[in-house]
LOVO-675715 format. One record per residue: chain; residue in one letter; x, z, y of N, C-alpha, C in turn; residue number from 1. Coordinates in steps of 0.02 Angstrom, whole numbers. Atoms other than C-alpha are relative to their C-alpha. Example, Ala and Ser with C-alpha at 12.3 -4.5 7.8 and 13.67 -1.06 7.14 Angstrom:
BEGIN
  c  r     npx     npz     npy    capx    capz    capy     cpx     cpz     cpy    k
  A  a      45       0     -59     615     390    -225      45       0      60    1
  A  s     -42      -3     -59     684     357     -53     -39      37      55    2
//
This chain:
BEGIN
  c  r     npx     npz     npy    capx    capz    capy     cpx     cpz     cpy    k
  A  m      55      22      42    5667    5531    4568      14      14     -73    1
  A  n      -5     -13      71    5632    5566    4387      27     -61     -37    2
  A  k     -32      56      36    5731    5461    4265     -52     -45     -33    3
  A  q      51      38      34    5572    5408    4174     -36     -50      47    4
  A  t      35      45     -47    5508    5322    4332      39     -64      12    5
  A  f     -40      60     -11    5648    5194    4330     -10     -49     -58    6
  A  y      10      53      49    5633    5029    4240      52     -54      10    7
  A  q     -50      54      -5    5761    4895    4200      -6     -46     -60    8
  A  p       2      47      55    5725    4741    4094      71     -23     -18    9
  A  q     -66      24      21    5869    4670    3995      19     -63      40   10
  A  p     -18      58     -42    5955    4554    4121      26     -57     -43   11
  A  r     -25      59      34    5989    4377    4061      52     -35      43   12
  A  f     -45      37     -45    6063    4281    4206     -23      11      71   13
  A  d      16     -12     -70    6071    4322    4391       3     -66      39   14
  A  v       4      63     -36    6012    4168    4487      39       4      66   15
  A  l     -34      -8     -64    6091    4240    4645      76     -10      -6   16
  A  r     -71      13      10    6263    4211    4567      15     -74      -7   17
  A  l     -11      72       4    6238    4024    4558      37     -25      62   18
  A  p     -35      27     -58    6358    3928    4671     -49     -37      46   19
  A  g      42      36     -47    6275    3864    4828     -68      31      10   20
  A  i      69     -25      -7    6093    3911    4797      -1      76       2   21
  A  g      -2     -73      -1    6138    4092    4761      21      26      68   22
  A  r     -24     -22     -66    6233    4109    4924     -54     -12      53   23
  A  l      53      15     -47    6090    4026    5018     -56      51      -4   24
  A  l      54     -49       9    5961    4145    4945      20      69      25   25
  A  r     -24     -65     -22    6068    4296    4986      13       3      75   26
  A  w     -13       4     -71    6100    4238    5164     -56      33      40   27
  A  r      50     -36     -40    6011    4340    5298     -57     -45      22   28
  A  w      51      45     -25    5918    4188    5364     -23     -49     -54   29
  A  g      17      46      54    5892    4108    5194     -75     -13      -5   30
  A  r      73      10       6    5704    4138    5190     -26     -43      57   31
  A  l      23      38     -58    5686    4064    5363       5     -75     -11   32
  A  l      -8      71      14    5749    3897    5299     -58     -28     -40   33
  A  f      59      21      37    5599    3892    5182     -63       4      43   34
  A  q      60     -12     -41    5475    3957    5311      -9     -52      55   35
  A  i       5      45     -57    5515    3840    5456     -34     -66     -17   36
  A  p      34      63      16    5468    3676    5369     -75      10     -14   37
  A  l      71     -12      14    5305    3752    5305     -38      20      63   38
  A  f      33     -18     -63    5269    3823    5478     -18     -63      39   39
  A  f      14      62     -37    5283    3652    5559     -53     -42     -36   40
  A  l      52      34      37    5178    3579    5419     -68      31      14   41
  A  a      63     -34     -16    5044    3711    5452     -24     -18      70   42
  A  v      18      20     -69    5048    3671    5639     -26     -72       1   43
  A  l      22      69       3    5033    3486    5600     -69      -6     -32   44
  A  m      66      -1      32    4886    3521    5483     -54      22      49   45
  A  i      49     -26     -48    4798    3622    5618     -15     -53      54   46
  A  y       8      50     -53    4828    3489    5750     -41     -60     -25   47
  A  d      35      59      27    4770    3345    5640     -71      18     -20   48
  A  g      67     -21      20    4624    3446    5574     -48       6      59   49
  A  l      42      -9     -59    4560    3481    5750      -9     -64      40   50
  A  t       2      59     -44    4600    3315    5834       1     -67     -37   51
  A  g      -6      62      37    4625    3187    5696     -65     -24     -29   52
  A  p      61      27      32    4502    3083    5595     -31      51     -46   53
  A  q      35     -51      39    4370    3190    5511     -21     -25     -69   54
  A  l       8      23      69    4377    3094    5348      54      31     -42   55
  A  a     -47     -39      39    4459    3202    5217      60     -39     -26   56
  A  p     -58      37      27    4568    3066    5135      48     -23      54   57
  A  q     -42      25     -53    4636    3017    5306      30      55      44   58
  A  n     -22     -55     -42    4678    3189    5373      50      44     -38   59
  A  i     -52     -40      31    4834    3291    5338     -25      69     -20   60
  A  a      24     -67      14    4739    3456    5343     -31       5     -69   61
  A  t      35      -2      64    4629    3417    5194      43     -25     -58   62
  A  t     -41      26      55    4751    3313    5092      56      48     -18   63
  A  a     -56     -46      14    4894    3438    5111     -25      65     -30   64
  A  a      25     -65      22    4788    3595    5085     -33      -3     -68   65
  A  w      42       0      59    4671    3542    4946      24     -47     -56   66
  A  i     -24      45      53    4769    3409    4851      74      14     -15   67
  A  q     -72     -10      13    4959    3419    4871      18      73     -14   68
  A  y     -18     -71       8    4968    3608    4890     -18      26     -69   69
  A  r      23     -27      64    4868    3645    4733      46     -22     -57   70
  A  g     -45      23      52    4982    3537    4627      69      30       6   71
  A  l     -67     -26     -11    5144    3595    4706       5      74     -16   72
  A  i      -3     -72      10    5100    3779    4694       7      16     -74   73
  A  f      -5     -12      72    5076    3772    4505      68     -23     -26   74
  A  f     -67      23      20    5236    3671    4484      53      51      19   75
  A  a     -49     -49     -24    5333    3798    4588      -5      64     -41   76
  A  l       9     -62      38    5258    3946    4494      30      -7     -70   77
  A  l     -28      11      66    5306    3871    4327      75      -8       1   78
  A  l     -71      12      -6    5478    3820    4387      40      62      16   79
  A  a     -41     -57     -23    5536    3977    4476     -40      62      19   80
  A  g      38     -59     -20    5393    4091    4526     -34      -8      67   81
  A  n      40      -2     -61    5312    4140    4689      37     -29      61   82
  A  l     -38      32     -54    5402    4014    4800     -42      -7      64   83
  A  f      40       8     -60    5253    3994    4917       3      63      43   84
  A  c      -4     -62     -39    5254    4177    4969      70       8      30   85
  A  m     -67      -2     -28    5442    4163    4992       4     -40      64   86
  A  g      -2      42     -59    5417    4022    5117     -63       2      42   87
  A  c      65      -3     -34    5247    4077    5182       8      -4      76   88
  A  p      -6       6     -73    5229    4018    5364     -42      51      37   89
  A  f      45     -47     -34    5091    4144    5401      34      66      16   90
  A  t     -36     -63     -13    5214    4289    5395      60     -10      45   91
  A  l     -57      14     -43    5340    4205    5509       2      45      61   92
  A  p      -2     -45     -58    5287    4313    5660       7      73     -19   93
  A  r      -1     -69      24    5314    4469    5554      46      45      42   94
  A  t     -48     -41     -36    5467    4530    5650     -28      24      67   95
  A  l      31     -19     -63    5377    4526    5817     -57      49     -10   96
  A  a      57     -44      14    5221    4606    5744      24      69     -21   97
  A  t     -25     -64      24    5324    4741    5660      27      42      57   98
  A  r     -24     -38     -58    5404    4789    5825     -59      33      37   99
  A  i      60     -28     -31    5229    4815    5895     -26      59     -41  100
  A  s      29     -50      45    5178    4917    5743      50      54     -21  101
  A  k     -52     -48      20    5336    5024    5738     -28      70     -10  102
  A  y      31     -66       6    5230    5178    5764     -74      -7     -20  103
  A  g      69      11      22    5071    5104    5688     -20      46     -57  104
  A  r      27     -43      53    4960    5192    5564       7     -33     -68  105
  A  r      -4      25      69    4962    5175    5376     -66     -33     -18  106
  A  w      59      34      25    4840    5061    5287     -44      52     -35  107
  A  p      44     -51      29    4686    5165    5235       6       4     -76  108
  A  r      -9     -11      72    4704    5240    5063     -55     -33     -42  109
  A  i      56      28      38    4532    5181    5009       5     -75      -8  110
  A  l      -8      73       3    4586    5001    5040      65     -21     -34  111
  A  r     -64      16      34    4750    5011    4943     -13     -25     -71  112
  A  n      17      32      63    4689    4896    4806     -11     -74      13  113
  A  k       8      73      -7    4645    4713    4777     -71     -21      15  114
  A  w      70      19     -10    4459    4721    4817     -10     -45      60  115
  A  l       5      45     -59    4479    4644    4991      26     -70     -17  116
  A  a     -28      65      19    4588    4507    4919     -48     -37     -47  117
  A  i      49      30      45    4460    4477    4781     -59     -28      40  118
  A  g      55      23     -42    4322    4466    4911      17     -61      40  119
  A  s     -20      58     -41    4419    4346    5021      12     -62     -43  120
  A  l     -10      56      45    4468    4238    4872     -67     -29     -23  121
  A  f      67      22      20    4287    4232    4814     -34     -37      58  122
  A  a      30      32     -59    4233    4188    4992      27     -71       9  123
  A  i     -28      68      -6    4353    4040    4997     -28     -46     -53  124
  A  f      29      41      54    4291    3978    4828     -72     -20      17  125
  A  w      70      13     -17    4111    3993    4890      -6     -50      57  126
  A  l       1      46     -57    4144    3908    5057      25     -70     -21  127
  A  y     -27      64      23    4242    3773    4966     -57     -44     -27  128
  A  e      56      38      28    4081    3722    4876     -58      -4      49  129
  A  w      60      -1     -42    3945    3775    4999       7     -43      63  130
  A  l     -12      37     -62    4021    3700    5157      42     -62     -11  131
  A  d     -45      56      15    4121    3565    5067      65       6      39  132
  A  l     -61     -15     -38    4277    3645    5138      54     -52     -13  133
  A  w     -50      50      19    4383    3519    5045      -9     -66      38  134
  A  a      15      63     -34    4299    3378    5144      -1       7      75  135
  A  s       3     -11     -72    4310    3456    5317      68      17      29  136
  A  p     -64     -15     -33    4476    3441    5410      -7      53      54  137
  A  w      11     -47     -55    4403    3540    5556      -4      72     -27  138
  A  l       7     -67      29    4353    3690    5448      66      22     -33  139
  A  t     -64     -17      32    4517    3682    5352      51      22      53  140
  A  a     -45     -19     -54    4613    3690    5516     -15      70      25  141
  A  w      19     -67     -23    4515    3843    5571      15      53     -52  142
  A  l     -20     -47      53    4548    3924    5403      74      17       7  143
  A  a     -72     -12     -10    4735    3903    5434      12      44      61  144
  A  i      -6     -42     -60    4716    3977    5608     -19      72     -16  145
  A  a      22     -67      19    4622    4125    5534      54      36     -39  146
  A  y     -55     -30      37    4768    4155    5416      54      26      47  147
  A  f     -51     -22     -48    4893    4162    5559     -22      61      39  148
  A  v      26     -56     -40    4783    4278    5662      -4      64     -41  149
  A  a       8     -59      43    4743    4395    5518      67      30     -18  150
  A  a     -66     -25      18    4924    4408    5464      33      36      58  151
  A  f     -33     -30     -58    4987    4445    5640     -35      66      20  152
  A  v      37     -60     -22    4849    4570    5684      12      59     -47  153
  A  l     -10     -55      48    4867    4671    5524      72      25       1  154
  A  e     -70     -21      -5    5056    4672    5538      12      41      63  155
  A  a     -10     -33     -64    5042    4728    5720     -31      70       2  156
  A  f      37     -63      -4    4919    4870    5691      18      50     -54  157
  A  f     -17     -45      55    4988    4942    5530      75      -3     -15  158
  A  a     -72      -6      10    5164    5002    5489      20     -20     -71  159
  A  e     -18      27      65    5179    4899    5330     -23     -73      -1  160
  A  s      23      69       3    5124    4727    5268     -64      -4     -42  161
  A  p      62      -3      39    4943    4752    5214     -31     -69     -12  162
  A  f      29      66      11    4896    4569    5236      24     -30     -65  163
  A  c     -28      31      60    5013    4509    5100     -22      37     -63  164
  A  k      11     -40      60    4980    4652    4979     -74      11     -16  165
  A  y      69     -22      12    4796    4692    5002     -54     -50      22  166
  A  v      51      42     -30    4708    4550    5094       7     -74     -19  167
  A  c     -11      72       7    4785    4377    5071     -25     -27     -68  168
  A  p      24      27      64    4687    4278    4940      50     -46     -34  169
  A  l     -51      44      30    4826    4150    4915      55      41     -33  170
  A  g     -52     -42      28    4954    4286    4889     -21      33     -65  171
  A  s      25     -32      60    4846    4376    4761      -5     -50     -57  172
  A  f       2      54      50    4818    4211    4670      71     -12     -27  173
  A  n     -69      12      21    5007    4186    4667      28      59     -40  174
  A  f     -23     -59      37    5038    4365    4607     -20      -5     -74  175
  A  v      23       7      69    4932    4333    4452      37     -56     -35  176
  A  s     -35      58      29    5012    4163    4422      72      17     -17  177
  A  s     -70     -18      10    5184    4242    4434      12      41     -62  178
  A  a      -8     -38      63    5150    4339    4275      39     -41     -52  179
  A  i     -37      42      48    5223    4190    4181      61     -32      33  180
  A  s     -60      25     -33    5365    4161    4304      62      14     -41  181
  A  p     -62     -11      38    5538    4142    4226      50      45      36  182
  A  l     -46     -41     -40    5616    4252    4363     -33      66      20  183
  A  q      24     -65     -23    5601    4434    4416      55      37      36  184
  A  i     -46     -44     -35    5684    4551    4540      10      63     -40  185
  A  t     -14     -63      34    5770    4699    4459      68      26      24  186
  A  v     -64     -29     -20    5929    4805    4470      51      -8     -56  187
  A  q     -53       4      49    6097    4794    4383      12      68     -32  188
  A  n     -18     -66      24    6125    4981    4368     -49      51      29  189
  A  q      49     -49     -23    5989    5114    4378      34      61      32  190
  A  d     -34     -60     -27    6114    5253    4413      19      -9      73  191
  A  v     -15      13     -70    6164    5169    4576     -61      16      43  192
  A  c      62     -13     -38    5982    5181    4633     -15      74       3  193
  A  r      14     -72       0    5969    5364    4583      42      37      52  194
  A  t     -44     -35     -48    6114    5411    4695      -3     -31      70  195
  A  c       6      32     -66    6066    5294    4838     -39      45      47  196
  A  v      31     -44     -49    6023    5395    4992     -51     -36      44  197
  A  g      42      35     -49    5949    5265    5109     -59     -38     -28  198
  A  k      53      42      31    5841    5167    4985     -16     -60      45  199
  A  e       8      55     -48    5870    5018    5099     -43     -57     -27  200
  A  c      39      55      27    5783    4898    4979     -73       4      21  201
  A  v      69     -10     -21    5617    4973    5030      -6      22      73  202
  A  n       2     -26     -69    5660    5057    5196      31     -47      51  203
  A  g     -33      45     -46    5766    4918    5271      61      33      32  204
  A  n     -57     -28     -37    5918    4941    5383      -6     -19      74  205
  A  n       4      12     -73    5962    4914    5566     -13     -73      18  206
  A  t       7      71     -17    5955    4724    5555     -53     -36     -42  207
  A  i      46      34      44    5841    4678    5409     -55      47     -23  208
  A  l      56     -40      24    5668    4740    5362       4       9     -75  209
  A  g       3     -11      72    5643    4816    5191     -59     -36     -31  210
  A  c      54      33      35    5515    4761    5063     -66       8      37  211
  A  g      62      -2     -37    5355    4716    5154     -57      31     -39  212
  A  t      53     -29      41    5246    4769    5008      20      67     -30  213
  A  e     -24     -68      16    5347    4930    4986      11      10     -75  214
  A  l     -20      -7      70    5411    4898    4810      70      29      -3  215
  A  f     -66     -30      12    5555    5008    4754      29     -34     -61  216
  A  v     -23      47      51    5660    4888    4650       9      31     -69  217
  A  p      -8     -26      68    5709    5003    4504     -65      20     -34  218
  A  q      65     -15      30    5524    5038    4477     -43     -62     -11  219
  A  v      37      63       7    5470    4855    4478      -2     -20     -74  220
  A  q       8      19      70    5399    4809    4306     -32     -69      -7  221
  A  s      32      66       3    5312    4646    4351       9     -35      67  222
  A  n      -2      37     -63    5296    4514    4486     -60      13      44  223
  A  m      57     -18     -41    5134    4589    4550      24      31      66  224
  A  d     -16     -22     -69    5150    4615    4740      69     -20      24  225
  A  c     -67      22     -21    5324    4537    4744      -6     -67      36  226
  A  l       3      61     -41    5337    4406    4883      60     -45     -11  227
  A  l     -62      37      12    5506    4347    4821      36     -16      66  228
  A  c     -32       9     -65    5565    4367    5001      75      15      -2  229
  A  l     -70     -18      11    5730    4439    4937      29      45      55  230
  A  d     -25     -48     -49    5741    4564    5081      34      59     -34  231
  A  c     -31     -55      38    5782    4695    4949      72     -18     -18  232
  A  v     -67      23      17    5933    4591    4899      46       5      60  233
  A  r     -41       2     -61    5995    4573    5077      14      69      29  234
  A  t      -9     -67     -30    5973    4756    5125      38      48     -45  235
  A  c     -33     -47      45    6048    4837    4970      75       5      17  236
  A  p     -71      -8     -19    6217    4909    5025      47       1     -61  237
  A  h     -40      -6      61    6275    4920    4844       2     -66     -40  238
  A  d       2      65      35    6242    4737    4795     -26      10     -72  239
  A  n      24     -20      66    6139    4807    4651     -65     -35     -20  240
  A  v      64      34      14    5982    4699    4662      14     -72     -22  241
  A  i     -11      67      27    5975    4540    4558     -66     -36     -11  242
  A  l      57      41      16    5855    4397    4526      13     -29     -69  243
  A  t     -18      17      68    5859    4384    4338     -50     -47     -33  244
  A  t      44      40      41    5790    4256    4218     -31      46     -53  245
  A  r      35     -40      50    5668    4321    4087     -45     -44     -42  246
  A  s      49      36      40    5547    4268    3952     -65      -9      40  247
  A  r      62      12     -37    5389    4190    4022     -58      45     -23  248
  A  i      55     -42      26    5281    4303    3914      18      74       3  249
  A  r     -21     -70      -1    5375    4465    3952     -54      45      30  250
  A  e      52     -42     -32    5241    4532    4071     -62       6     -44  251
  A  l      60       1      41    5103    4483    3951       7      41     -63  252
  A  t     -11     -35      64    5182    4571    3803      31      69       9  253
  A  t     -30     -65     -13    5254    4726    3887     -54      50      20  254
  A  p      50     -50     -18    5138    4878    3885      18      35      66  255
  A  g     -12     -35     -62    5119    4955    4057      31     -41      55  256
  A  a     -30      42     -52    5190    4806    4152     -46      -3      61  257
  A  w      49      -3     -54    5030    4804    4254     -38      66      -4  258
  A  p      41     -61       1    4935    4961    4307     -69     -17     -28  259
  A  q      66      10      28    4770    4982    4215     -53      18      53  260
  A  r      47     -10     -55    4652    4959    4363     -55     -53      -3  261
  A  w      57      46       1    4480    4880    4380      10     -58      49  262
  A  d      -8      54     -49    4529    4781    4535      46     -55     -27  263
  A  l     -45      50      29    4672    4696    4443     -35     -40     -56  264
  A  a      37      34      53    4557    4657    4296     -47     -53      30  265
  A  f      45      47     -32    4430    4575    4412      39     -57      33  266
  A  l     -41      52     -30    4569    4480    4500      20     -52     -52  267
  A  v     -18      45      54    4625    4406    4334     -60     -42     -22  268
  A  i      61      37      19    4445    4359    4290     -15     -54      51  269
  A  l      13      49     -53    4422    4273    4458      51     -56      -3  270
  A  f     -53      49       7    4588    4185    4433     -16     -49     -56  271
  A  a      16      43      58    4528    4119    4265     -53     -52      17  272
  A  f      53      47     -19    4378    4037    4349      20     -46      58  273
  A  a     -21      39     -58    4480    3962    4491      12     -73     -19  274
//
């Protein structure tokens, strides 16, 4: 690759070197520890939403989804970044789906943008008001089921992770919010990446999948499309990927941090009205 295509912000502190938490995050099953509790919470929400009392204040589906989640997600984004996508329960079946899609087709080029995510995010906002989604445990439960089905089907039919990158409204909302995150994935040494043959951070290895949204770490300039799954950290054979602290306004003040695209502009506008 051309040298000009590589990017490396000035590293401050590598969170992955912290005692205890750093080792946990680098562990192969580290993400699973975040996903399993949220998975069981999602199952509990679905069960209570379908069978429990249909009064919003008395049902876990509505209180967890529309009250607790909204507060916790902003707290997490301000504290560390896109922690929800890191622990997202909807992508838990990814390994099984990826085995099915081993020889699947690529996501259509015309859909490689945020327009589907914008449409789905707008649809949720509209349904939230039109159908009083916030007051219906039953509808909220079916929305969670739809997330699981959509994530699995898209992972199974396409040889990448199009749901997270191009479709998921929650993920796109989190991507925009992560612009002010104090953390970002980057590399310690660009030269190591230039001489790397396998590019395992994006391609994966025999035991761990590579980046689901196909980000090549030395080219990452922002948190857009980063799930904070840390698979790039675990697959790098050179231990060259770090999770560095940064200024909260770095993305906002760095020219070219985000691609100049209409879909991203509309996503930010929709985010502002959320």
